[in-house]
N, CA, C, O and the ligand as a Tripos MOL2 file, in Angstrom:
@<TRIPOS>MOLECULE
protein
  277   275    70     0     0
PROTEIN
NO_CHARGES

@<TRIPOS>ATOM
      1 N           0.8080   -1.2050    0.0230 N.3       1 MET1
      2 CA          0.0690   -0.0150   -0.0700 C.3       1 MET1
      3 C           0.8670    1.2460   -0.1340 C.2       1 MET1
      4 O           1.8480    1.3750    0.5970 O.2       1 MET1
      5 N           0.5180    2.1440   -0.9320 N.am      2 GLU2
      6 CA          1.2520    3.3290   -0.9170 C.3       2 GLU2
      7 C           0.6280    4.3970    0.1170 C.2       2 GLU2
      8 O          -0.5890    4.5320    0.2420 O.2       2 GLU2
      9 N           1.5190    5.0990    0.8020 N.am      3 GLN3
     10 CA          0.8030    6.0360    1.7030 C.3       3 GLN3
     11 C           0.4920    7.2590    0.9990 C.2       3 GLN3
     12 O           1.2890    7.7650    0.2080 O.2       3 GLN3
     13 N          -0.6550    7.7550    1.2640 N.am      4 THR4
     14 CA         -1.1660    8.9260    0.6530 C.3       4 THR4
     15 C          -1.1240   10.1080    1.6280 C.2       4 THR4
     16 O          -1.4910    9.9300    2.7900 O.2       4 THR4
     17 N          -0.6790   11.3470    1.2000 N.am      5 GLU5
     18 CA         -0.5720   12.4600    1.9160 C.3       5 GLU5
     19 C          -1.8830   12.8000    2.5200 C.2       5 GLU5
     20 O          -2.8760   12.6340    1.8130 O.2       5 GLU5
     21 N          -2.0340   13.2630    3.7580 N.am      6 ASP6
     22 CA         -3.1890   13.6740    4.3280 C.3       6 ASP6
     23 C          -3.9950   14.8600    3.4770 C.2       6 ASP6
     24 O          -5.2200   14.9530    3.3980 O.2       6 ASP6
     25 N          -3.0050   15.7530    2.8520 N.am      7 THR7
     26 CA         -3.7370   16.8560    2.1430 C.3       7 THR7
     27 C          -4.1920   16.4590    0.7300 C.2       7 THR7
     28 O          -4.6510   17.2850   -0.0590 O.2       7 THR7
     29 N          -4.0570   15.2770    0.4780 N.am      8 THR8
     30 CA         -4.4240   14.7780   -0.8620 C.3       8 THR8
     31 C          -5.5950   13.6750   -0.8340 C.2       8 THR8
     32 O          -5.3350   12.4750   -0.7460 O.2       8 THR8
     33 N          -6.7290   14.1110   -0.9040 N.am      9 PRO9
     34 CA         -7.8000   13.1920   -0.8270 C.3       9 PRO9
     35 C          -7.7850   12.2410   -2.0000 C.2       9 PRO9
     36 O          -7.4650   12.7350   -3.0810 O.2       9 PRO9
     37 N          -8.0870   10.9270   -1.9580 N.am     10 VAL10
     38 CA         -8.2070   10.1600   -3.1740 C.3      10 VAL10
     39 C          -9.3550   10.3270   -4.0460 C.2      10 VAL10
     40 O         -10.4810    9.9100   -3.7740 O.2      10 VAL10
     41 N          -9.0110   10.9910   -5.1740 N.am     11 GLU11
     42 CA        -10.0850   11.3410   -6.0730 C.3      11 GLU11
     43 C         -10.0460   10.1590   -7.1830 C.2      11 GLU11
     44 O          -8.9980    9.5930   -7.4950 O.2      11 GLU11
     45 N         -11.1520    9.8920   -7.6710 N.am     12 GLU12
     46 CA        -11.3950    8.9810   -8.8200 C.3      12 GLU12
     47 C         -10.8960    9.6330   -9.8930 C.2      12 GLU12
     48 O         -11.4720   10.6990  -10.1080 O.2      12 GLU12
     49 N          -9.9280    9.3290  -10.7210 N.am     13 THR13
     50 CA         -9.5280    9.9780  -11.8660 C.3      13 THR13
     51 C         -10.4820    9.5860  -13.1050 C.2      13 THR13
     52 O         -10.6620    8.4460  -13.5330 O.2      13 THR13
     53 N         -11.0640   10.8030  -13.5970 N.am     14 VAL14
     54 CA        -11.9610   10.5780  -14.6490 C.3      14 VAL14
     55 C         -11.2820   11.1340  -15.8380 C.2      14 VAL14
     56 O         -10.8230   12.2740  -15.7780 O.2      14 VAL14
     57 N         -11.1740   10.3860  -16.9760 N.am     15 THR15
     58 CA        -10.5100   10.7830  -18.1190 C.3      15 THR15
     59 C         -11.3620   11.8220  -18.9000 C.2      15 THR15
     60 O         -12.5620   11.6580  -19.1200 O.2      15 THR15
     61 N         -10.6850   12.8440  -19.2780 N.am     16 LEU16
     62 CA        -11.5960   13.9200  -20.0090 C.3      16 LEU16
     63 C         -11.8120   13.4680  -21.3640 C.2      16 LEU16
     64 O         -10.9790   12.8300  -22.0080 O.2      16 LEU16
     65 N         -13.0570   13.8480  -21.8190 N.am     17 THR17
     66 CA        -13.4340   13.4430  -23.1220 C.3      17 THR17
     67 C         -13.6410   14.5870  -23.9380 C.2      17 THR17
     68 O         -13.3810   15.6960  -23.4690 O.2      17 THR17
     69 N         -14.1340   14.4530  -25.2620 N.am     18 ALA18
     70 CA        -14.3080   15.5120  -26.1690 C.3      18 ALA18
     71 C         -15.5930   16.3030  -25.5890 C.2      18 ALA18
     72 O         -15.7520   17.4840  -25.8970 O.2      18 ALA18
     73 N         -16.3990   15.7120  -24.8450 N.am     19 ALA19
     74 CA        -17.5790   16.3580  -24.3740 C.3      19 ALA19
     75 C         -17.1760   17.3270  -23.1730 C.2      19 ALA19
     76 O         -18.0190   18.0650  -22.6640 O.2      19 ALA19
     77 N         -15.9260   17.2930  -22.7690 N.am     20 ASP20
     78 CA        -15.4280   18.3190  -21.7100 C.3      20 ASP20
     79 C         -14.8730   19.5340  -22.4210 C.2      20 ASP20
     80 O         -13.9780   19.5390  -23.2670 O.2      20 ASP20
     81 N         -15.5110   20.5030  -21.9680 N.am     21 ARG21
     82 CA        -15.1610   21.8020  -22.5780 C.3      21 ARG21
     83 C         -14.6620   22.8590  -21.7410 C.2      21 ARG21
     84 O         -15.1590   23.0160  -20.6260 O.2      21 ARG21
     85 N         -13.6360   23.6830  -22.1970 N.am     22 CYS22
     86 CA        -12.9820   24.6560  -21.4290 C.3      22 CYS22
     87 C         -13.9680   25.5930  -20.8130 C.2      22 CYS22
     88 O         -14.8250   26.1290  -21.5160 O.2      22 CYS22
     89 N         -13.8750   25.8310  -19.4220 N.am     23 ASP23
     90 CA        -14.8020   26.7180  -18.8720 C.3      23 ASP23
     91 C         -14.5650   28.2340  -19.4130 C.2      23 ASP23
     92 O         -15.4570   29.0740  -19.2970 O.2      23 ASP23
     93 N         -13.4850   28.4920  -19.9280 N.am     24 VAL24
     94 CA        -13.3010   29.8510  -20.3430 C.3      24 VAL24
     95 C         -13.6140   30.0470  -21.9640 C.2      24 VAL24
     96 O         -14.2800   31.0040  -22.3600 O.2      24 VAL24
     97 N         -13.1480   29.1950  -22.7270 N.am     25 CYS25
     98 CA        -13.4050   29.5250  -24.1390 C.3      25 CYS25
     99 C         -14.2280   28.4550  -24.9790 C.2      25 CYS25
    100 O         -14.5260   28.6460  -26.1580 O.2      25 CYS25
    101 N         -14.5600   27.3420  -24.2840 N.am     26 GLY26
    102 CA        -15.4150   26.1580  -24.8180 C.3      26 GLY26
    103 C         -14.6550   25.3630  -25.7740 C.2      26 GLY26
    104 O         -15.2620   24.5790  -26.5040 O.2      26 GLY26
    105 N         -13.2970   25.4930  -25.8490 N.am     27 ALA27
    106 CA        -12.4930   24.4520  -26.6110 C.3      27 ALA27
    107 C         -12.4580   23.1930  -25.9380 C.2      27 ALA27
    108 O         -12.8080   23.1810  -24.7580 O.2      27 ALA27
    109 N         -12.0530   22.0050  -26.5530 N.am     28 GLN28
    110 CA        -11.9620   20.8140  -25.8210 C.3      28 GLN28
    111 C         -11.0290   20.8250  -24.6280 C.2      28 GLN28
    112 O          -9.8730   21.2230  -24.7740 O.2      28 GLN28
    113 N         -11.4390   20.4420  -23.5510 N.am     29 ALA29
    114 CA        -10.7360   20.6130  -22.2470 C.3      29 ALA29
    115 C          -9.6520   19.3490  -22.1330 C.2      29 ALA29
    116 O          -9.9040   18.1880  -22.4560 O.2      29 ALA29
    117 N          -8.6740   19.7290  -21.7220 N.am     30 PHE30
    118 CA         -7.4020   18.6890  -21.4850 C.3      30 PHE30
    119 C          -6.9550   18.7470  -20.0050 C.2      30 PHE30
    120 O          -6.1620   17.9140  -19.5660 O.2      30 PHE30
    121 N          -7.4790   19.7570  -19.2220 N.am     31 ILE31
    122 CA         -6.9610   19.9180  -17.8020 C.3      31 ILE31
    123 C          -8.1800   20.0380  -17.1680 C.2      31 ILE31
    124 O          -9.1030   20.7470  -17.5710 O.2      31 ILE31
    125 N          -8.1920   19.1750  -15.9280 N.am     32 ARG32
    126 CA         -9.3270   19.1600  -15.0060 C.3      32 ARG32
    127 C          -8.5390   19.7360  -13.5650 C.2      32 ARG32
    128 O          -7.4850   19.2550  -13.1500 O.2      32 ARG32
    129 N          -9.2140   20.7570  -12.9670 N.am     33 VAL33
    130 CA         -8.6700   21.1770  -11.7530 C.3      33 VAL33
    131 C          -9.9780   20.9050  -10.6130 C.2      33 VAL33
    132 O         -11.1360   21.3200  -10.6660 O.2      33 VAL33
    133 N          -9.3900   20.1570   -9.7130 N.am     34 VAL34
    134 CA        -10.4430   20.0370   -8.5930 C.3      34 VAL34
    135 C         -10.1330   20.9640   -7.4720 C.2      34 VAL34
    136 O          -9.0690   20.9390   -6.8530 O.2      34 VAL34
    137 N         -11.1360   21.8000   -7.2360 N.am     35 LEU35
    138 CA        -11.0700   22.7020   -6.1000 C.3      35 LEU35
    139 C         -12.0500   22.3830   -4.9550 C.2      35 LEU35
    140 O         -12.9800   21.6060   -5.1690 O.2      35 LEU35
    141 N         -11.8900   22.9160   -3.8260 N.am     36 ALA36
    142 CA        -12.6680   22.6720   -2.6860 C.3      36 ALA36
    143 C         -14.1190   22.9100   -3.0350 C.2      36 ALA36
    144 O         -14.9820   22.1760   -2.5530 O.2      36 ALA36
    145 N         -14.4680   24.0290   -3.9560 N.am     37 THR37
    146 CA        -15.6360   24.4850   -4.3680 C.3      37 THR37
    147 C         -16.2530   23.7520   -5.6760 C.2      37 THR37
    148 O         -17.4010   23.8880   -6.0990 O.2      37 THR37
    149 N         -15.3020   23.0060   -6.1750 N.am     38 GLY38
    150 CA        -15.9310   22.1610   -7.3750 C.3      38 GLY38
    151 C         -14.8420   22.0230   -8.3840 C.2      38 GLY38
    152 O         -13.7210   22.4550   -8.1140 O.2      38 GLY38
    153 N         -15.0940   21.4510   -9.5290 N.am     39 ASP39
    154 CA        -14.2710   21.0960  -10.6700 C.3      39 ASP39
    155 C         -14.2700   22.2140  -11.6530 C.2      39 ASP39
    156 O         -15.3070   22.8260  -11.9070 O.2      39 ASP39
    157 N         -13.1380   22.4920  -12.2100 N.am     40 LEU40
    158 CA        -12.9680   23.4760  -13.4140 C.3      40 LEU40
    159 C         -12.2590   22.6640  -14.4920 C.2      40 LEU40
    160 O         -11.3420   21.9050  -14.1780 O.2      40 LEU40
    161 N         -12.6490   22.8000  -15.7230 N.am     41 VAL41
    162 CA        -11.8850   22.1130  -16.7530 C.3      41 VAL41
    163 C         -11.5030   23.3150  -17.7580 C.2      41 VAL41
    164 O         -12.2300   24.2920  -17.9430 O.2      41 VAL41
    165 N         -10.2670   23.1040  -18.3740 N.am     42 PHE42
    166 CA         -9.6420   24.1200  -19.1840 C.3      42 PHE42
    167 C          -8.9840   23.4410  -20.2820 C.2      42 PHE42
    168 O          -8.5460   22.2990  -20.1400 O.2      42 PHE42
    169 N          -8.8820   24.1380  -21.4580 N.am     43 CYS43
    170 CA         -8.1470   23.7310  -22.5780 C.3      43 CYS43
    171 C          -6.7030   23.8430  -22.1250 C.2      43 CYS43
    172 O          -6.4230   24.2890  -21.0130 O.2      43 CYS43
    173 N          -5.7480   23.4160  -23.0330 N.am     44 GLY44
    174 CA         -4.3540   23.5560  -22.7160 C.3      44 GLY44
    175 C          -3.9260   24.9560  -22.4940 C.2      44 GLY44
    176 O          -3.0740   25.1840  -21.6360 O.2      44 GLY44
    177 N          -4.4590   25.9360  -23.2130 N.am     45 HIS45
    178 CA         -3.9790   27.1990  -23.1650 C.3      45 HIS45
    179 C          -4.5520   27.7470  -21.7920 C.2      45 HIS45
    180 O          -3.7640   28.2100  -20.9670 O.2      45 HIS45
    181 N          -5.7070   27.7070  -21.5750 N.am     46 HIS46
    182 CA         -6.2970   28.4040  -20.2770 C.3      46 HIS46
    183 C          -5.7970   27.5580  -19.0880 C.2      46 HIS46
    184 O          -5.7000   28.1030  -17.9880 O.2      46 HIS46
    185 N          -5.4830   26.3030  -19.2390 N.am     47 GLY47
    186 CA         -4.8410   25.5990  -18.0870 C.3      47 GLY47
    187 C          -3.6930   26.1660  -17.5990 C.2      47 GLY47
    188 O          -3.4960   26.4300  -16.4120 O.2      47 GLY47
    189 N          -2.7950   26.3910  -18.6760 N.am     48 SER48
    190 CA         -1.4350   26.9820  -18.2420 C.3      48 SER48
    191 C          -1.5720   28.3570  -17.8310 C.2      48 SER48
    192 O          -0.8840   28.8330  -16.9280 O.2      48 SER48
    193 N          -2.5250   29.0700  -18.5300 N.am     49 GLU49
    194 CA         -2.6750   30.5220  -18.0740 C.3      49 GLU49
    195 C          -3.1220   30.6640  -16.6650 C.2      49 GLU49
    196 O          -2.7810   31.6540  -16.0170 O.2      49 GLU49
    197 N          -3.9350   29.6440  -16.1060 N.am     50 ASN50
    198 CA         -4.5520   29.7410  -14.8710 C.3      50 ASN50
    199 C          -3.8620   28.9780  -13.6620 C.2      50 ASN50
    200 O          -4.2410   29.0260  -12.4920 O.2      50 ASN50
    201 N          -2.7310   28.2330  -14.1800 N.am     51 LYS51
    202 CA         -1.9260   27.3840  -13.3880 C.3      51 LYS51
    203 C          -1.2680   28.0080  -12.0790 C.2      51 LYS51
    204 O          -1.2060   27.4580  -10.9790 O.2      51 LYS51
    205 N          -0.8000   29.2410  -12.4150 N.am     52 ASP52
    206 CA         -0.0640   29.8830  -11.3010 C.3      52 ASP52
    207 C          -1.1860   30.2970  -10.1620 C.2      52 ASP52
    208 O          -1.0030   30.1390   -8.9550 O.2      52 ASP52
    209 N          -2.2620   30.8010  -10.6960 N.am     53 LYS53
    210 CA         -3.3260   31.2170   -9.7930 C.3      53 LYS53
    211 C          -3.9640   30.0810   -9.0940 C.2      53 LYS53
    212 O          -4.2170   30.1990   -7.8950 O.2      53 LYS53
    213 N          -4.2500   28.9820   -9.7370 N.am     54 LEU54
    214 CA         -5.0740   27.8840   -9.2220 C.3      54 LEU54
    215 C          -4.3420   26.6810   -8.6590 C.2      54 LEU54
    216 O          -4.8910   25.9720   -7.8150 O.2      54 LEU54
    217 N          -3.2160   26.4510   -9.0650 N.am     55 SER55
    218 CA         -2.4770   25.2610   -8.5600 C.3      55 SER55
    219 C          -2.1740   25.2730   -7.0640 C.2      55 SER55
    220 O          -2.0860   24.2080   -6.4530 O.2      55 SER55
    221 N          -2.0080   26.4760   -6.4460 N.am     56 PRO56
    222 CA         -1.7280   26.4990   -4.9540 C.3      56 PRO56
    223 C          -3.0210   26.1650   -4.0990 C.2      56 PRO56
    224 O          -2.9840   25.7960   -2.9250 O.2      56 PRO56
    225 N          -4.1190   26.3370   -4.8180 N.am     57 ILE57
    226 CA         -5.4250   26.0680   -4.0360 C.3      57 ILE57
    227 C          -6.0700   24.7030   -4.4860 C.2      57 ILE57
    228 O          -6.9120   24.1600   -3.7710 O.2      57 ILE57
    229 N          -5.6630   24.1590   -5.6790 N.am     58 ALA58
    230 CA         -6.2460   22.9890   -6.3880 C.3      58 ALA58
    231 C          -6.0320   21.8960   -5.4300 C.2      58 ALA58
    232 O          -4.9500   21.8600   -4.8440 O.2      58 ALA58
    233 N          -6.9050   21.0160   -5.1970 N.am     59 ILE59
    234 CA         -6.8100   19.7020   -4.6850 C.3      59 ILE59
    235 C          -6.1920   18.6990   -5.4470 C.2      59 ILE59
    236 O          -5.4280   17.8690   -4.9540 O.2      59 ILE59
    237 N          -6.5200   18.7520   -6.7230 N.am     60 SER60
    238 CA         -5.8180   17.9340   -7.7340 C.3      60 SER60
    239 C          -5.7350   18.6520   -9.1220 C.2      60 SER60
    240 O          -6.5850   19.4700   -9.4730 O.2      60 SER60
    241 N          -4.7420   18.3230   -9.8300 N.am     61 TRP61
    242 CA         -4.4470   18.9120  -11.0190 C.3      61 TRP61
    243 C          -4.2840   17.7910  -12.1100 C.2      61 TRP61
    244 O          -3.1960   17.2270  -12.2220 O.2      61 TRP61
    245 N          -5.2660   17.4860  -12.8550 N.am     62 GLN62
    246 CA         -5.0730   16.5340  -13.9510 C.3      62 GLN62
    247 C          -4.8950   17.0930  -15.2610 C.2      62 GLN62
    248 O          -5.7980   17.6880  -15.8490 O.2      62 GLN62
    249 N          -3.7150   16.9070  -15.7370 N.am     63 ASP63
    250 CA         -3.3080   17.3540  -16.9920 C.3      63 ASP63
    251 C          -3.1570   16.4040  -18.0550 C.2      63 ASP63
    252 O          -2.2610   15.5610  -18.0660 O.2      63 ASP63
    253 N          -4.0460   16.5370  -18.9670 N.am     64 GLU64
    254 CA         -3.8980   15.4360  -20.1390 C.3      64 GLU64
    255 C          -3.5710   16.1260  -21.4820 C.2      64 GLU64
    256 O          -4.0350   15.7510  -22.5590 O.2      64 GLU64
    257 N          -2.7190   17.1840  -21.3180 N.am     65 THR65
    258 CA         -2.4030   17.8500  -22.5040 C.3      65 THR65
    259 C          -1.3270   17.0040  -23.4380 C.2      65 THR65
    260 O          -1.0240   17.2880  -24.5970 O.2      65 THR65
    261 N          -0.9000   16.0670  -22.7730 N.am     66 SER66
    262 CA          0.0320   15.1120  -23.4280 C.3      66 SER66
    263 C          -0.6840   14.4040  -24.5910 C.2      66 SER66
    264 O          -0.0890   13.9390  -25.5630 O.2      66 SER66
    265 N          -2.1070   14.3630  -24.3910 N.am     67 LYS67
    266 CA         -2.6980   13.7930  -25.4250 C.3      67 LYS67
    267 C          -2.8210   14.6420  -26.7830 C.2      67 LYS67
    268 O          -3.1660   14.1010  -27.8340 O.2      67 LYS67
    269 N          -2.5650   15.7960  -26.7070 N.am     68 LEU68
    270 CA         -2.4460   16.6610  -27.7530 C.3      68 LEU68
    271 C          -1.4550   16.3320  -28.6760 C.2      68 LEU68
    272 O          -1.6910   16.4720  -29.8760 O.2      68 LEU68
    273 N          -0.3040   15.8850  -28.2600 N.am     69 SER69
    274 CA          0.8620   15.5790  -29.1490 C.3      69 SER69
    275 C           0.7970   14.2340  -29.9110 C.2      69 SER69
    276 O           1.7140   13.9050  -30.6630 O.2      69 SER69
    277 ZN         -9.7510   27.6190  -23.1750 Zn       70 ZN70
@<TRIPOS>BOND
     1     1     2 1
     2     2     3 1
     3     3     4 2
     4     3     5 am
     5     5     6 1
     6     6     7 1
     7     7     8 2
     8     7     9 am
     9     9    10 1
    10    10    11 1
    11    11    12 2
    12    11    13 am
    13    13    14 1
    14    14    15 1
    15    15    16 2
    16    15    17 am
    17    17    18 1
    18    18    19 1
    19    19    20 2
    20    19    21 am
    21    21    22 1
    22    22    23 1
    23    23    24 2
    24    23    25 am
    25    25    26 1
    26    26    27 1
    27    27    28 2
    28    27    29 am
    29    29    30 1
    30    30    31 1
    31    31    32 2
    32    31    33 am
    33    33    34 1
    34    34    35 1
    35    35    36 2
    36    35    37 am
    37    37    38 1
    38    38    39 1
    39    39    40 2
    40    39    41 am
    41    41    42 1
    42    42    43 1
    43    43    44 2
    44    43    45 am
    45    45    46 1
    46    46    47 1
    47    47    48 2
    48    47    49 am
    49    49    50 1
    50    50    51 1
    51    51    52 2
    52    51    53 am
    53    53    54 1
    54    54    55 1
    55    55    56 2
    56    55    57 am
    57    57    58 1
    58    58    59 1
    59    59    60 2
    60    59    61 am
    61    61    62 1
    62    62    63 1
    63    63    64 2
    64    63    65 am
    65    65    66 1
    66    66    67 1
    67    67    68 2
    68    67    69 am
    69    69    70 1
    70    70    71 1
    71    71    72 2
    72    71    73 am
    73    73    74 1
    74    74    75 1
    75    75    76 2
    76    75    77 am
    77    77    78 1
    78    78    79 1
    79    79    80 2
    80    79    81 am
    81    81    82 1
    82    82    83 1
    83    83    84 2
    84    83    85 am
    85    85    86 1
    86    86    87 1
    87    87    88 2
    88    87    89 am
    89    89    90 1
    90    90    91 1
    91    91    92 2
    92    91    93 am
    93    93    94 1
    94    94    95 1
    95    95    96 2
    96    95    97 am
    97    97    98 1
    98    98    99 1
    99    99   100 2
   100    99   101 am
   101   101   102 1
   102   102   103 1
   103   103   104 2
   104   103   105 am
   105   105   106 1
   106   106   107 1
   107   107   108 2
   108   107   109 am
   109   109   110 1
   110   110   111 1
   111   111   112 2
   112   111   113 am
   113   113   114 1
   114   114   115 1
   115   115   116 2
   116   115   117 am
   117   117   118 1
   118   118   119 1
   119   119   120 2
   120   119   121 am
   121   121   122 1
   122   122   123 1
   123   123   124 2
   124   123   125 am
   125   125   126 1
   126   126   127 1
   127   127   128 2
   128   127   129 am
   129   129   130 1
   130   130   131 1
   131   131   132 2
   132   131   133 am
   133   133   134 1
   134   134   135 1
   135   135   136 2
   136   135   137 am
   137   137   138 1
   138   138   139 1
   139   139   140 2
   140   139   141 am
   141   141   142 1
   142   142   143 1
   143   143   144 2
   144   143   145 am
   145   145   146 1
   146   146   147 1
   147   147   148 2
   148   147   149 am
   149   149   150 1
   150   150   151 1
   151   151   152 2
   152   151   153 am
   153   153   154 1
   154   154   155 1
   155   155   156 2
   156   155   157 am
   157   157   158 1
   158   158   159 1
   159   159   160 2
   160   159   161 am
   161   161   162 1
   162   162   163 1
   163   163   164 2
   164   163   165 am
   165   165   166 1
   166   166   167 1
   167   167   168 2
   168   167   169 am
   169   169   170 1
   170   170   171 1
   171   171   172 2
   172   171   173 am
   173   173   174 1
   174   174   175 1
   175   175   176 2
   176   175   177 am
   177   177   178 1
   178   178   179 1
   179   179   180 2
   180   179   181 am
   181   181   182 1
   182   182   183 1
   183   183   184 2
   184   183   185 am
   185   185   186 1
   186   186   187 1
   187   187   188 2
   188   187   189 am
   189   189   190 1
   190   190   191 1
   191   191   192 2
   192   191   193 am
   193   193   194 1
   194   194   195 1
   195   195   196 2
   196   195   197 am
   197   197   198 1
   198   198   199 1
   199   199   200 2
   200   199   201 am
   201   201   202 1
   202   202   203 1
   203   203   204 2
   204   203   205 am
   205   205   206 1
   206   206   207 1
   207   207   208 2
   208   207   209 am
   209   209   210 1
   210   210   211 1
   211   211   212 2
   212   211   213 am
   213   213   214 1
   214   214   215 1
   215   215   216 2
   216   215   217 am
   217   217   218 1
   218   218   219 1
   219   219   220 2
   220   219   221 am
   221   221   222 1
   222   222   223 1
   223   223   224 2
   224   223   225 am
   225   225   226 1
   226   226   227 1
   227   227   228 2
   228   227   229 am
   229   229   230 1
   230   230   231 1
   231   231   232 2
   232   231   233 am
   233   233   234 1
   234   234   235 1
   235   235   236 2
   236   235   237 am
   237   237   238 1
   238   238   239 1
   239   239   240 2
   240   239   241 am
   241   241   242 1
   242   242   243 1
   243   243   244 2
   244   243   245 am
   245   245   246 1
   246   246   247 1
   247   247   248 2
   248   247   249 am
   249   249   250 1
   250   250   251 1
   251   251   252 2
   252   251   253 am
   253   253   254 1
   254   254   255 1
   255   255   256 2
   256   255   257 am
   257   257   258 1
   258   258   259 1
   259   259   260 2
   260   259   261 am
   261   261   262 1
   262   262   263 1
   263   263   264 2
   264   263   265 am
   265   265   266 1
   266   266   267 1
   267   267   268 2
   268   267   269 am
   269   269   270 1
   270   270   271 1
   271   271   272 2
   272   271   273 am
   273   273   274 1
   274   274   275 1
   275   275   276 2
@<TRIPOS>SUBSTRUCTURE
     1 MET1         2 RESIDUE 1 A MET
     2 GLU2         6 RESIDUE 1 A GLU
     3 GLN3        10 RESIDUE 1 A GLN
     4 THR4        14 RESIDUE 1 A THR
     5 GLU5        18 RESIDUE 1 A GLU
     6 ASP6        22 RESIDUE 1 A ASP
     7 THR7        26 RESIDUE 1 A THR
     8 THR8        30 RESIDUE 1 A THR
     9 PRO9        34 RESIDUE 1 A PRO
    10 VAL10       38 RESIDUE 1 A VAL
    11 GLU11       42 RESIDUE 1 A GLU
    12 GLU12       46 RESIDUE 1 A GLU
    13 THR13       50 RESIDUE 1 A THR
    14 VAL14       54 RESIDUE 1 A VAL
    15 THR15       58 RESIDUE 1 A THR
    16 LEU16       62 RESIDUE 1 A LEU
    17 THR17       66 RESIDUE 1 A THR
    18 ALA18       70 RESIDUE 1 A ALA
    19 ALA19       74 RESIDUE 1 A ALA
    20 ASP20       78 RESIDUE 1 A ASP
    21 ARG21       82 RESIDUE 1 A ARG
    22 CYS22       86 RESIDUE 1 A CYS
    23 ASP23       90 RESIDUE 1 A ASP
    24 VAL24       94 RESIDUE 1 A VAL
    25 CYS25       98 RESIDUE 1 A CYS
    26 GLY26      102 RESIDUE 1 A GLY
    27 ALA27      106 RESIDUE 1 A ALA
    28 GLN28      110 RESIDUE 1 A GLN
    29 ALA29      114 RESIDUE 1 A ALA
    30 PHE30      118 RESIDUE 1 A PHE
    31 ILE31      122 RESIDUE 1 A ILE
    32 ARG32      126 RESIDUE 1 A ARG
    33 VAL33      130 RESIDUE 1 A VAL
    34 VAL34      134 RESIDUE 1 A VAL
    35 LEU35      138 RESIDUE 1 A LEU
    36 ALA36      142 RESIDUE 1 A ALA
    37 THR37      146 RESIDUE 1 A THR
    38 GLY38      150 RESIDUE 1 A GLY
    39 ASP39      154 RESIDUE 1 A ASP
    40 LEU40      158 RESIDUE 1 A LEU
    41 VAL41      162 RESIDUE 1 A VAL
    42 PHE42      166 RESIDUE 1 A PHE
    43 CYS43      170 RESIDUE 1 A CYS
    44 GLY44      174 RESIDUE 1 A GLY
    45 HIS45      178 RESIDUE 1 A HIS
    46 HIS46      182 RESIDUE 1 A HIS
    47 GLY47      186 RESIDUE 1 A GLY
    48 SER48      190 RESIDUE 1 A SER
    49 GLU49      194 RESIDUE 1 A GLU
    50 ASN50      198 RESIDUE 1 A ASN
    51 LYS51      202 RESIDUE 1 A LYS
    52 ASP52      206 RESIDUE 1 A ASP
    53 LYS53      210 RESIDUE 1 A LYS
    54 LEU54      214 RESIDUE 1 A LEU
    55 SER55      218 RESIDUE 1 A SER
    56 PRO56      222 RESIDUE 1 A PRO
    57 ILE57      226 RESIDUE 1 A ILE
    58 ALA58      230 RESIDUE 1 A ALA
    59 ILE59      234 RESIDUE 1 A ILE
    60 SER60      238 RESIDUE 1 A SER
    61 TRP61      242 RESIDUE 1 A TRP
    62 GLN62      246 RESIDUE 1 A GLN
    63 ASP63      250 RESIDUE 1 A ASP
    64 GLU64      254 RESIDUE 1 A GLU
    65 THR65      258 RESIDUE 1 A THR
    66 SER66      262 RESIDUE 1 A SER
    67 LYS67      266 RESIDUE 1 A LYS
    68 LEU68      270 RESIDUE 1 A LEU
    69 SER69      274 RESIDUE 1 A SER
    70 ZN70       277 GROUP 0 **** ****
């Protein structure tokens, strides 16, 4: 068993699909951010744009931009 850090709740990883759309621009989302207040999804562009702002408060940061290449 791997030890999980207390600050990181176990979240079920949901793969992003073409139906997931960036909350900012509506493009296909490749980044899912789990916040205490809910989930946000972003395209690669807006994910990196918001990363500095959101990553310190994000519970989890799921980045599937590698699918783009
Ligand atoms: Zn976007």
